[in-house]
C-alpha positions in Angstrom: 154.4 49.2 112.7 155.4 45.6 111.0 158.7 45.0 112.7 159.8 42.7 109.1 159.1 46.0 106.9 161.9 47.9 108.9 165.4 47.7 107.9 168.4 46.4 110.0 171.0 47.1 111.6 173.7 46.2 108.9 176.6 46.7 111.2 177.5 48.1 114.4 180.8 51.2 114.7 182.6 51.8 117.5 183.7 55.6 117.6 187.0 55.8 120.6 190.7 56.2 120.1 194.1 56.6 122.4 193.0 53.0 123.5 189.8 53.7 125.8 187.4 51.1 125.9 184.0 53.7 127.5 180.7 51.8 128.2 179.1 52.1 124.9 182.1 50.6 123.0 181.6 47.6 125.0 178.1 48.1 124.6 178.3 48.0 120.7 180.6 45.1 120.7 178.3 42.9 123.2 175.2 43.7 120.8 177.0 43.1 118.1 178.2 39.7 119.2 174.9 38.5 120.4 173.3 39.7 116.6 175.5 38.9 114.3 175.8 41.9 113.1 179.7 43.8 111.7 181.4 45.4 113.4 183.0 48.0 112.9 185.2 51.0 114.8 186.9 54.5 113.9 189.4 55.5 116.3 189.3 59.7 117.2 192.4 60.6 115.9 191.0 59.5 112.4 187.7 61.3 112.6 188.0 64.5 115.4 185.7 66.9 113.6 181.6 65.6 113.3 181.3 65.9 108.9 184.4 63.9 108.4 182.8 61.2 110.5 179.9 61.6 109.1 181.3 61.0 105.9 183.6 57.8 107.1 180.6 56.5 108.9 178.4 56.4 105.7 180.6 54.3 104.2 179.3 51.0 106.7 176.0 49.5 105.6 173.1 50.8 107.8 175.1 51.7 110.7 174.4 51.8 114.4 176.9 54.5 115.9 178.2 54.1 119.4 180.4 57.1 120.7 181.2 57.3 124.6 180.7 60.9 125.9 183.9 61.3 128.5 183.4 65.1 129.5 180.5 65.4 131.8 178.8 68.1 131.8 176.5 70.9 129.2 177.5 74.3 128.2 174.1 76.6 127.9 172.7 73.5 127.3 174.9 71.7 124.7 177.3 69.1 124.9 180.9 70.4 126.1 181.5 66.7 124.4 182.3 68.7 121.0 182.4 65.5 118.6 179.6 64.4 120.5 177.4 67.4 120.2 178.9 67.6 116.6 177.2 64.9 115.6 174.2 64.8 116.7 174.0 68.0 114.7 174.9 66.0 111.3 174.1 62.4 111.8 170.0 61.4 110.7 170.4 58.0 112.4 170.8 56.7 116.0 173.0 57.2 118.4 173.9 54.5 120.7 175.8 57.6 123.5 177.1 56.8 126.7 178.0 59.2 129.6 180.3 59.7 132.1 177.6 58.1 134.4 177.2 55.3 132.5 177.5 51.6 133.0 177.2 48.5 130.0 174.3 47.6 128.2 173.1 44.2 130.4 170.7 41.7 129.3 167.9 41.4 129.1 167.6 45.1 127.6 164.5 46.9 128.3 163.9 50.1 126.7 163.0 53.5 129.2 160.9 55.9 126.2 159.6 59.1 128.0 156.9 60.6 126.0 154.9 63.9 127.0 152.6 66.2 124.9 155.2 68.1 122.6 155.1 65.4 119.3 159.0 65.0 119.0 158.9 62.0 121.3 157.3 59.8 118.5 160.8 60.2 116.8 161.6 56.9 118.6 159.2 54.8 116.8 161.5 53.8 113.8 164.3 53.2 115.0 163.4 50.9 118.4 161.9 49.3 115.5 165.0 48.7 114.1 166.6 47.9 117.3 164.1 45.3 117.8 164.5 43.2 114.1 168.2 43.8 115.1 169.2 42.8 118.3 165.5 41.1 119.5 162.2 42.7 120.8 162.5 43.1 124.3 160.4 44.9 127.1 159.9 48.3 127.2 158.2 50.9 129.7 156.0 53.9 128.2 157.1 57.4 130.3 153.8 59.2 130.4 155.1 62.6 131.9 152.1 65.0 132.3 152.1 68.5 133.9 150.9 68.4 137.7 148.1 70.5 137.5 146.4 67.6 134.5 146.6 65.4 137.1 142.7 64.6 139.2 142.4 64.9 142.7 142.9 61.0 142.7 145.8 61.2 141.2 144.7 58.9 138.7 146.6 59.6 135.6 144.8 60.4 131.9 146.2 58.4 129.3 147.1 60.7 126.2 146.5 60.1 122.5 149.6 60.2 121.6 151.2 58.1 124.5 148.5 54.9 123.6 149.1 55.2 119.8 152.8 54.7 120.6 152.6 51.9 123.0 150.4 49.6 120.8 152.7 51.4 117.9 155.5 49.3 119.7 153.5 46.1 120.8 153.2 46.3 116.7 156.9 45.8 117.1 157.2 43.8 118.0 157.7 45.2 122.2 156.2 42.7 124.8 155.6 43.4 127.4 155.2 47.5 126.7 154.3 48.7 129.9 152.5 52.6 130.5 154.4 54.3 133.3 152.5 57.7 134.8 154.9 60.4 136.3 153.7 63.8 136.7 156.0 66.6 136.9 156.5 69.3 139.6 156.3 66.6 142.6 158.8 65.7 144.9 161.5 64.7 145.3 162.1 64.4 140.6 159.9 67.5 140.3 162.2 68.1 136.7 161.6 66.3 133.7 165.3 65.1 134.0 165.1 64.0 137.6 161.9 62.0 136.8 163.0 60.3 133.7 166.3 59.6 136.4 164.4 57.9 139.0 162.7 55.9 136.5 165.6 54.7 134.8 167.4 53.9 138.2 164.6 51.5 139.2 164.5 49.6 135.6 167.0 46.2 135.1 169.1 46.4 131.7 167.8 49.4 130.9 168.1 51.8 127.7 166.9 55.1 127.6 165.7 55.9 124.2 165.2 60.8 123.9 164.7 62.5 121.2 167.4 64.9 120.4 166.3 68.0 118.4 169.7 69.7 116.0 168.9 73.2 117.9 166.9 74.2 120.7 163.4 76.5 120.0 160.3 77.2 122.1 158.6 74.8 120.9 160.5 71.7 122.6 162.5 71.4 125.5 164.4 67.7 124.3 167.0 70.3 123.4 168.0 70.5 126.7 166.7 67.6 128.7 168.1 64.9 126.0 171.8 66.1 126.7 171.3 66.3 130.6 170.3 62.9 130.4 173.2 61.3 128.4 175.3 63.2 130.7 174.1 61.9 133.8 172.0 58.4 132.8 173.0 55.7 134.6 172.2 54.1 131.7 173.3 54.1 127.4 171.4 56.6 125.6 170.0 55.6 122.3 169.7 59.4 121.1 167.5 60.1 118.3 168.6 63.1 116.0 166.1 65.3 114.5 164.6 69.0 114.0 162.2 70.5 116.9 159.1 70.0 114.5 159.6 66.4 114.3 156.2 63.9 114.9 
């Protein structure tokens, strides 16, 4: 992937209201100041319905949307923050989301990209290329999630074609360095998928967690519930990539 052939973000639009400034709003302002792109703001009291917010956002050129998630829980895998969940359902571009545990972005930014065998995680390619083309191409840590039973006795992780292909694409997009960090699932003390990803993220300075966020749940992928759990619990901003579960 050639980063110069991918359209830049032309605007950073922060969604907030009632005088509250959270980590996503602060991160959006920092990104805009660093890159020289335009900034915009939509207060919640003027855009409290996802469809109305989507229509207003489309008036901005090539926006990166930044939104703070104030309600720190999920209900049956769905974000309790109605606006954030609604925007994940209707928006067709990446969204910078910060949950109640997240701090604002710090520089230099290192993207943390979890990858598994479902194929859904491949949708992060284009948003990361846009990020690189707008804000600069920094380091990437690809977290290769592998089922424990698939690992050999010596715990040398297999590298799947999906992991290698994504790492190669990110390198071609200008990210440097791109490192692959194998992580088995089901191993203590971070046995869950969410726990494994969060443990890696906490160890990365300036981390930006980049995850696919399917618009609906289904048996084909765990990422609907996993992405929303990460948005709530992550100590860093999450670049959410809305997609359908069949995306590759």
